[in-house]
C-alpha positions as CSV (number, residue, x, y, z in Angstrom):
1,X,-123.9,-140.5,-214.5
2,X,-125.2,-137.7,-216.7
3,X,-126.6,-135.9,-213.6
4,X,-123.3,-136.3,-211.8
5,X,-121.4,-134.9,-214.7
6,X,-123.8,-132.0,-214.9
7,X,-123.3,-131.2,-211.3
8,X,-119.5,-131.2,-211.8
9,X,-119.8,-128.8,-214.7
10,X,-122.1,-126.5,-212.7
11,X,-119.7,-126.5,-209.8
12,X,-116.8,-125.7,-212.1
13,X,-118.7,-122.9,-213.8
14,X,-119.6,-121.4,-210.4
15,X,-116.0,-121.6,-209.3
16,X,-114.8,-119.9,-212.5
17,X,-117.4,-117.2,-212.0
18,X,-116.3,-116.6,-208.4
19,X,-112.7,-116.5,-209.4
20,X,-113.5,-114.0,-212.1
21,X,-115.4,-111.8,-209.7
22,X,-112.5,-111.9,-207.2
23,X,-110.1,-111.1,-210.0
24,X,-112.1,-108.1,-211.1
25,X,-112.2,-106.8,-207.5
26,X,-108.5,-107.4,-206.9
27,X,-106.4,-104.4,-205.9
28,X,-103.9,-103.2,-208.5
29,X,-100.7,-102.0,-206.9
30,X,-98.6,-99.3,-208.5
31,X,-95.2,-98.1,-207.3
32,X,-94.9,-94.3,-207.6
33,X,-91.8,-92.1,-207.6
34,X,-92.7,-88.8,-206.0
35,X,-91.1,-85.3,-206.0
36,X,-88.3,-84.8,-203.5
37,X,-89.4,-84.0,-200.0
38,X,-87.1,-81.0,-200.1
39,X,-89.2,-79.3,-202.9
40,X,-91.8,-78.2,-200.3
41,X,-95.5,-77.7,-200.1
42,X,-96.7,-78.9,-203.4
43,X,-95.2,-82.3,-202.7
44,X,-96.3,-82.3,-199.1
45,X,-99.8,-80.8,-199.3
46,X,-101.0,-81.9,-202.7
47,X,-99.0,-84.7,-204.3
48,X,-98.3,-87.1,-201.5
49,X,-101.8,-87.0,-200.0
50,X,-103.3,-87.6,-203.5
51,X,-101.4,-90.8,-204.0
52,X,-101.5,-92.1,-200.5
53,X,-105.3,-91.8,-200.3
54,X,-105.9,-92.6,-204.0
55,X,-107.9,-95.8,-203.6
56,X,-110.0,-94.4,-200.8
57,X,-110.8,-91.1,-202.5
58,X,-111.5,-92.4,-206.0
59,X,-113.1,-95.7,-205.3
60,X,-110.8,-97.3,-207.9
61,X,-109.1,-100.6,-207.0
62,X,-105.7,-99.0,-207.3
63,X,-103.3,-98.8,-204.4
64,X,-100.4,-96.3,-204.8
65,X,-97.1,-97.2,-203.1
66,X,-95.8,-93.6,-203.1
67,X,-92.2,-92.8,-202.2
68,X,-90.5,-89.4,-202.6
69,X,-87.5,-89.8,-204.9
70,X,-85.0,-88.6,-202.3
71,X,-85.9,-91.5,-200.1
72,X,-85.4,-94.1,-202.8
73,X,-81.7,-93.9,-203.8
74,X,-82.7,-93.1,-207.4
75,X,-81.4,-90.0,-209.2
76,X,-84.1,-87.7,-210.5
77,X,-82.3,-87.8,-213.9
78,X,-83.1,-91.5,-214.2
79,X,-86.9,-91.5,-213.9
80,X,-87.6,-92.2,-217.6
81,X,-85.2,-95.1,-217.6
82,X,-86.7,-96.5,-214.3
83,X,-90.2,-96.3,-215.7
84,X,-89.1,-98.0,-218.9
85,X,-87.4,-100.8,-217.0
86,X,-90.7,-101.6,-215.1
87,X,-89.2,-101.0,-211.6
88,X,-91.9,-98.4,-211.0
89,X,-95.2,-97.8,-212.8
90,X,-95.8,-94.1,-212.2
91,X,-93.7,-91.1,-211.6
92,X,-93.9,-87.4,-210.8
93,X,-91.6,-86.7,-213.7
94,X,-89.1,-83.9,-213.3
95,X,-88.9,-82.6,-216.8
96,X,-85.7,-80.5,-216.6
97,X,-83.8,-83.2,-214.9
98,X,-84.9,-85.8,-217.5
99,X,-84.3,-83.6,-220.5
100,X,-80.9,-85.2,-221.1
101,X,-82.6,-88.4,-221.9
102,X,-85.4,-86.7,-223.8
103,X,-84.7,-83.1,-224.9
104,X,-88.3,-82.8,-226.2
105,X,-89.4,-82.2,-222.6
106,X,-87.7,-78.8,-222.5
107,X,-90.2,-77.5,-225.2
108,X,-92.6,-76.9,-222.3
109,X,-90.4,-74.4,-220.5
110,X,-87.6,-72.8,-222.4
111,X,-86.0,-69.8,-220.7
112,X,-88.1,-66.7,-221.4
113,X,-91.0,-68.8,-222.8
114,X,-93.4,-68.6,-219.8
115,X,-93.4,-65.1,-218.2
116,X,-96.7,-65.8,-216.3
117,X,-99.1,-68.6,-215.4
118,X,-101.7,-67.8,-218.1
119,X,-99.1,-68.1,-220.9
120,X,-97.6,-71.2,-219.3
121,X,-101.0,-72.9,-219.3
122,X,-101.5,-72.1,-223.0
123,X,-98.0,-73.4,-223.9
124,X,-98.6,-76.6,-222.0
125,X,-101.9,-77.2,-223.7
126,X,-100.3,-76.6,-227.1
127,X,-97.3,-78.8,-226.6
128,X,-98.9,-81.6,-224.6
129,X,-99.7,-84.1,-227.4
130,X,-96.3,-83.7,-229.0
131,X,-94.5,-84.5,-225.8
132,X,-96.8,-87.4,-224.9
133,X,-96.4,-89.0,-228.3
134,X,-92.6,-88.8,-228.0
135,X,-92.5,-90.3,-224.5
136,X,-94.7,-93.2,-225.6
137,X,-92.6,-93.9,-228.6
138,X,-89.2,-93.7,-227.0
139,X,-89.8,-94.8,-223.4
140,X,-93.2,-96.5,-223.3
141,X,-94.4,-93.8,-220.9
142,X,-97.7,-91.9,-221.1
143,X,-98.3,-88.4,-219.8
144,X,-101.3,-88.1,-217.5
145,X,-100.9,-84.4,-216.6
146,X,-98.6,-81.4,-216.4
147,X,-98.2,-78.9,-213.6
148,X,-95.9,-76.0,-212.6
149,X,-93.9,-75.5,-209.4
150,X,-94.0,-71.8,-210.4
151,X,-91.6,-69.1,-211.6
152,X,-88.0,-69.9,-210.9
153,X,-86.2,-66.9,-209.5
154,X,-82.7,-65.8,-208.5
155,X,-81.2,-66.0,-205.0
156,X,-77.7,-64.6,-204.3
157,X,-75.3,-64.4,-201.4
158,X,-73.7,-61.3,-202.9
159,X,-75.2,-57.9,-203.5
160,X,-76.9,-57.5,-206.8
161,X,-79.1,-54.7,-208.1
162,X,-80.1,-56.1,-211.5
163,X,-80.0,-59.4,-213.5
164,X,-76.8,-58.3,-215.4
165,X,-74.9,-58.3,-212.1
166,X,-74.5,-62.0,-212.2
167,X,-71.7,-61.5,-214.7
168,X,-68.7,-63.2,-213.2
169,X,-70.7,-65.1,-210.6
170,X,-71.2,-68.8,-210.2
171,X,-74.9,-69.7,-210.5
172,X,-76.6,-73.0,-209.7
173,X,-78.7,-74.2,-212.6
174,X,-80.8,-77.4,-213.2
175,X,-81.0,-77.8,-217.0
176,X,-79.0,-77.2,-220.2
177,X,-81.3,-74.5,-221.5
178,X,-80.9,-72.4,-218.3
179,X,-77.2,-73.0,-218.2
180,X,-76.8,-71.6,-221.7
181,X,-78.7,-68.5,-220.8
182,X,-76.6,-67.8,-217.7
183,X,-73.5,-68.3,-219.7
184,X,-74.8,-65.9,-222.4
185,X,-75.0,-63.0,-219.9
186,X,-71.6,-63.7,-218.3
187,X,-72.4,-65.9,-215.4
188,X,-70.8,-69.3,-214.8
189,X,-73.5,-72.0,-214.7
190,X,-73.0,-74.8,-212.2
191,X,-75.3,-77.8,-212.3
192,X,-76.1,-78.9,-208.7
193,X,-78.9,-81.0,-207.4
194,X,-81.6,-79.2,-205.4
195,X,-80.7,-81.1,-202.2
196,X,-77.1,-79.9,-202.4
197,X,-77.7,-76.3,-203.2
198,X,-78.2,-75.0,-199.6
199,X,-74.7,-76.3,-198.6
200,X,-73.2,-75.0,-201.9
201,X,-74.5,-71.5,-201.2
202,X,-73.3,-71.7,-197.6
203,X,-69.8,-72.8,-198.6
204,X,-69.4,-70.5,-201.6
205,X,-69.4,-73.2,-204.2
206,X,-71.9,-71.0,-205.9
207,X,-72.7,-67.3,-205.5
208,X,-76.3,-67.5,-206.7
209,X,-78.9,-70.2,-207.3
210,X,-82.2,-70.5,-209.1
211,X,-85.4,-72.2,-207.9
212,X,-89.0,-71.3,-206.9
213,X,-89.4,-69.0,-203.9
214,X,-91.6,-71.5,-202.0
215,X,-89.1,-74.4,-202.5
216,X,-86.3,-72.0,-201.4
217,X,-88.2,-71.0,-198.3
218,X,-89.0,-74.6,-197.4
219,X,-85.4,-75.6,-197.8
220,X,-83.9,-72.6,-195.9
221,X,-82.0,-71.0,-198.8
222,X,-82.7,-67.5,-197.4
223,X,-80.5,-68.6,-194.4
224,X,-77.5,-68.7,-196.7
225,X,-78.5,-66.0,-199.3
226,X,-78.9,-62.2,-199.0
227,X,-80.7,-61.1,-202.1
228,X,-83.8,-62.2,-204.1
229,X,-84.5,-61.1,-207.6
230,X,-88.1,-62.3,-208.4
231,X,-87.9,-62.6,-212.2
232,X,-89.2,-65.9,-213.5
233,X,-86.6,-67.6,-215.8
234,X,-88.8,-70.7,-216.2
235,X,-92.0,-72.0,-214.8
236,X,-90.5,-75.4,-213.6
237,X,-93.0,-77.5,-215.5
238,X,-93.2,-81.1,-214.3
239,X,-95.7,-83.9,-215.0
240,X,-97.3,-87.2,-214.0
241,X,-96.5,-90.2,-216.1
242,X,-97.3,-93.9,-216.2
243,X,-95.7,-96.7,-218.1
244,X,-97.8,-97.8,-221.1
245,X,-97.6,-101.4,-219.9
246,X,-99.2,-100.4,-216.6
247,X,-101.8,-98.2,-218.3
248,X,-102.8,-101.1,-220.6
249,X,-103.4,-103.4,-217.7
250,X,-106.3,-101.1,-216.6
251,X,-109.8,-101.4,-217.9
252,X,-111.2,-98.5,-219.9
253,X,-113.2,-97.5,-216.9
254,X,-110.2,-97.6,-214.7
255,X,-108.2,-95.6,-217.2
256,X,-110.8,-92.9,-217.3
257,X,-111.0,-92.8,-213.5
258,X,-107.2,-92.4,-213.2
259,X,-107.0,-89.8,-215.8
260,X,-109.9,-87.8,-214.3
261,X,-108.3,-87.9,-210.8
262,X,-104.8,-86.8,-212.1
263,X,-106.4,-84.0,-214.2
264,X,-108.2,-82.7,-211.0
265,X,-104.9,-82.8,-209.1
266,X,-102.9,-80.9,-211.7
267,X,-105.7,-78.3,-212.0
268,X,-105.5,-77.9,-208.3
269,X,-101.7,-77.5,-208.3
270,X,-101.9,-74.8,-211.0
271,X,-103.9,-72.7,-208.6
272,X,-102.0,-73.6,-205.5
273,X,-98.7,-72.9,-207.2
274,X,-99.6,-69.3,-207.9
275,X,-100.8,-68.8,-204.3
276,X,-97.5,-70.2,-202.9
277,X,-95.4,-68.1,-205.3
278,X,-96.9,-64.8,-204.2
279,X,-96.8,-65.7,-200.6
280,X,-93.2,-67.0,-200.6
281,X,-91.9,-63.9,-202.4
282,X,-93.3,-61.9,-199.5
283,X,-92.2,-64.4,-196.8
284,X,-88.6,-64.4,-198.0
285,X,-88.3,-60.6,-197.5
286,X,-90.0,-60.4,-194.2
287,X,-93.5,-59.3,-195.4
288,X,-96.9,-60.9,-194.9
289,X,-96.4,-64.7,-194.7
290,X,-99.0,-67.4,-194.5
291,X,-97.5,-70.6,-196.0
292,X,-93.8,-70.3,-195.1
293,X,-91.2,-68.9,-192.8
294,X,-90.2,-65.2,-192.6
295,X,-86.7,-64.2,-193.6
296,X,-85.0,-60.9,-194.3
297,X,-83.7,-61.1,-197.9
298,X,-83.2,-57.9,-199.8
299,X,-85.8,-57.8,-202.6
300,X,-84.3,-56.6,-205.8
301,X,-86.9,-54.9,-208.0
302,X,-87.3,-56.4,-211.5
303,X,-86.5,-53.6,-214.0
304,X,-87.7,-53.2,-217.6
305,X,-84.1,-54.0,-218.6
306,X,-84.3,-57.3,-216.8
307,X,-87.5,-58.2,-218.5
308,X,-86.2,-57.2,-221.9
309,X,-83.0,-59.4,-221.3
310,X,-85.1,-62.4,-220.5
311,X,-87.6,-61.9,-223.4
312,X,-84.7,-61.6,-225.8
313,X,-83.2,-64.8,-224.5
314,X,-86.1,-66.9,-225.9
315,X,-85.3,-66.1,-229.6
316,X,-81.6,-65.5,-229.3
317,X,-80.4,-68.1,-226.8
318,X,-82.9,-70.7,-225.5
319,X,-84.8,-71.6,-228.6
320,X,-81.7,-71.9,-230.9
321,X,-79.9,-73.9,-228.2
322,X,-82.8,-76.3,-227.7
323,X,-83.4,-76.6,-231.5
324,X,-79.9,-77.9,-232.1
325,X,-80.2,-80.5,-229.4
326,X,-83.8,-81.6,-229.9
327,X,-83.7,-82.0,-233.7
328,X,-80.7,-84.3,-233.4
329,X,-82.6,-86.9,-231.6
330,X,-86.2,-86.1,-232.6
331,X,-86.5,-85.1,-236.2
332,X,-89.0,-82.3,-236.8
333,X,-89.1,-81.5,-233.1
334,X,-88.7,-77.7,-233.4
335,X,-90.9,-77.4,-236.5
336,X,-93.7,-79.1,-234.7
337,X,-93.1,-76.9,-231.7
338,X,-93.3,-73.8,-233.8
339,X,-96.5,-75.0,-235.4
340,X,-98.2,-75.5,-232.0
341,X,-96.5,-73.3,-229.4
342,X,-95.3,-70.7,-231.9
343,X,-98.8,-69.0,-232.3
344,X,-99.2,-68.8,-228.5
345,X,-96.0,-66.8,-228.0
346,X,-95.8,-65.0,-231.4
347,X,-92.9,-67.0,-232.9
348,X,-93.0,-68.3,-236.5
């Protein structure tokens, strides 16, 4: 009887061991919200392949069910709420579009803050922890990495020779900070989704629109515009985020592997974004073109007066505007920003 009982215990122990091993090797499935297909090459060449081949390329038992947001029927302004609800575990988070739910995100990319890639990288590094802590506290969402689409420039279907010429014109914008700046120089800001902008330019709903030159090229904006002014209002900072619940389901080793992979992706995008920016600016005006389609826009030279107007906007328009909004919902938001980002850009 004792021997029989011992055999039963041994069999049970082996069964438990086998089940534990199977459990450890089980594939974890994460649902991922991607950037819109319409945004172009960063989405198509970097982001989508990364997630679709994640398990194979990393060796981690994590399968990513990746879907661009414009195929899901979800608004890009709802990503934080969707992650918090648990409907998706990860998202390529569109910071400007989600700033209404969390204004702290705009601290990465105020109008006039990031005149070039080197400055933007320093700003992101300085502000990262503050934004991450806020997202975790308010939405149960952890940042995994931050990347730029690149300088957001001006396209118009009416002749312009300088930035000040947008006075009296209707301009497509994508966040409150940019809207306030356009209003401050006499333009009429019109919030329109990226997907609807081509038609809006074509029909005259707006006279001008702002986005990255590569995204504009991919979506055919130069077909319905005539002029390009390549001054960078913002750097279009976005990021990868995961729900804290999903993150906590991973082992320490899996967390480290996921973080390492996303960091490598964002580092790659920083470099690729700058390559795309330079090439697309040239493509749009019919110059040398390797990554896009040639068009014949008039290239409007960026003047010193244009640069001065944008630089002045940071302290006189965009920072005060953001400070009022952010401090209402996140006490100490701007003081913390000034303590971390301030030294990077010379603001006290």
